[in-house]
C-alpha positions, 0 to 999 in steps of 0.5 A: 500500500502507498499513500500519494498526494499531489505535492505543493512542495514540488510543483509538477511532482507528487510524493508517494509515501510508502506504507510497507512493502517494497524497500526504496533504494538508498543514496548517501542520505539513506532510503530515497523518496518515491516521486511521480510526475503529474500534469493537469491532475493526471497521476499516470506519470512515470515514477522515480526515486530521488534523495530525501534530504536534497532537492538539488541534484548538485547536492545529491545526484541519485536518480532512479526510475522505479521501473528501471532495471539497474545493472550490477555495475550501476549498483556497485557505483551507487554503493561506492558513492554511498561509502565515499560519503559515510562518516570517517569514524563511528560514533564510538570512535568519535567519542574516544577521539574526544576523550583524547582531545580533551586530555590534551594541553590547551595549547595542543587543542586544535581544530582544522577550519578547512576540514572541520575536524578536531585534530589529534597531535599525530594528525597535525602534520597532515593539516599543516597547510590548513587553517586551524584555530583553538578549540578549548573547553568553551568551543567544545561546549558550543560546537555550533559556534566552531563549525561552519554553518551549512546554508542550503535551505532545501536540505540541511540549512543551519540558521541557528537560534539566537541566544534570546530565542534559545533562552525563551524556548528553554525557559518555557519548556522547563516551566511546563515541567519538561525534563527531557528535550529531543532536539531535532536539528536544533543544536543551539538548544541542545548546547544551551541545555547542557550549559545550563546543567553545568551551572547547577542552578536549575533541576537538570534537563536531559537532551538528545540531539538528532541531526543530519550534520555528522560533524556534531558526532565529534563533540558528543557521546552516542547518548547525546547525539545521533546522526539522523535524517529527519526526511526519511527517519533514517539513523545512519548508525542503525539499530544502536542509534535507534535504541538510544532514541527509544530509551530517551523518550521513555518516561519511566521516571516521570520525566516528561519529554518534548520534541523540538524540531527545526527543519530546513525551511525549504524541506518537504512537509509530508516526509517530515510529518511522517518522521515526526509521527513515527517518533510520536508512535514510538513515544506512545509505545514506550511509556506506560502513563500518557496522562490522557495524551495521545500524541507526543508533545512537539514544537515544529519551527517553520515559516508561518505560510506552511501552516496549511500543509502542516495541518493537512498532515498533522491536524492536531497541531496548532500554530502559535504567534511566537516568532523564533529569530535565527542568526540569519537576520531575515529568517523568522519562523513561527512555532507550530505546537501539538496540543 
């Protein structure tokens, strides 16, 4: 079974959402999405697979007709491309590197600006011609200030929350009694939670960051970060990372959990809604007391003019009139919240 709707996200195309059965081929960003060409209301156009996260072929060139017979040579080329885009280290290896890096004298803690990687002493020679900068405790606690922002608004744009918006969100969530925050594409909020916990002035709040930017794996353990594609609900580290999410969203100790998501503003609404619904389903299955709630509490930060599309997928959501200001001064989003 498949669910298909004409997509105003992609004029001339219809997104076909899977409902079990045939598995989609994978690109470097995980399982692809199935699209169908449409014209004047006709739904007889040819269907094809394309990247879930990247709408621009320059960012991910994967393209495959649904009815195409793919040769073994092409399958091998696709796999080689996927392997070439994989993270250079596993999450566990990144954490070991971070422990080694943190134990270095401050004068030896270097970050390669060109390669966007923390450098261990044995690697300095290979990066001797690159631009480097210091990466002490302050930078390690605020990696979003250290990493170069990605700016493709259709795939993984990183328009970070300003300090004022971050503080407001965190204050509001803690005042509502939430002690676990699932941060999807919101690294600044994740950092703010960890920073506030260090001050020990408030009751601790737990945070888990899910983000498609694997560079954040350098700064966190697997219990703090999972490499994740919100457009196809894909965990790049497989079941181990998926289990981390399951454990985090349980409310066994009475710790209320809320999800805060900040997708790229040019992203497709329907696959995002599907991923968030799957997380909400896990939440319902993973805890014993929902206090009458049928859906996981969520905040979806998106431009206000997407409200009809969001409500078309998730009718239980309500638009708020609070504006979230980002580091890109022209970007102002509206919070959509599930009741």
